[in-house]
N, C-alpha and C positions, 0 to 999 in steps of 0.2 A: 664458418659454415654458411652463413647468410650471404657471403660475398662470392661463394663458389658458383661459377657459371653452370647452369643445367643444360645438358645436351639438347633436350627436346624443345626448350624455349629460347635457347641462345642468350639467356639473361640469368642473373642471380636472383635469389629471393628478395634481396634488398632493392634491386632495380625494379622488380615487379611491384613490390610494395609502394615505391615512390611513384610509379606510373599509374597503378590501378587503385590502390586503397587510400593513400595519403590525401589525394585531392577531395575525396568525399567524406573524410572524417569530420565529425562535429566536436565542439568543445565539451568537456565534462560539465554536467549540470551543476548549478550553483548550490542547490540544496541537496542533502543526502537523501537517498531513497529510503522510504519507510515501508516495511512489509505490512500490508493491511489485510486483516481477516474480515470477510463480509459474512454476516449471519442474520437470519430472520429471527426476530424475537417478538413475543406478545407481551403487552403491558398488563401487569397484574392489577387486581382491584385496589391495591394500595399505591397506585401510580408509579410503580417501579418495574424495571426489567431486570432479569437475572442474566449475568454473563460470567461464566466460570465461578459460580458461587459468590459473586459480588453483585450488589444491587445499585442501580442507577435510576434516579428519578426523572419523570417526564411530567408535563402539564396534565391536569386531571382530564382534559378533553379526550385524551388518547387511551383511556382505560378500555381494555379488551380489544384494542386494535393491534394489527401487526405492523412492526417497524423494521427497517433495515439498519443493522448496527455495523458501523465501520470501526474496527478495533485495531489500534496500533499499540506499540509498547508504551506509549505515553498518553494516549487519548482514546476516548470512546465517543463516537458521534452517532446520533440516532436520527434517522431520516424517515419521512413519510412522503412518497411520491416525489423524490428528489428535493424535498424541502427539509432543511435542518430543523429538527424539533428540539433537541437538547444536545449538549456537549459537556463532557466531564473528564477530569484527569483520570487516567486508568489507575485503579486500585490494585496494589500488589500485596496488601496486608493479609496475613494468614489468620484465620479465625481460631 
């Protein structure tokens, strides 16, 4: 099918791929893509933030402040103004 010449282009799909697409292809990334959920959280009075019924600690200076949580399947990263405040392995234990 890919080698069949198309009337309107006078070329096959394979030929068009080799001419148009192949020269601009980039290599696959070395690291796998990790889906990241971004969420705004507030630090509780006990220096913890709650993410999906799990609690992650932060330094006491951040009590009552809002932080940005980047949540992957393996990691929880907590940021304030693009500065990493805390990082924890993601908890998947059920209570």
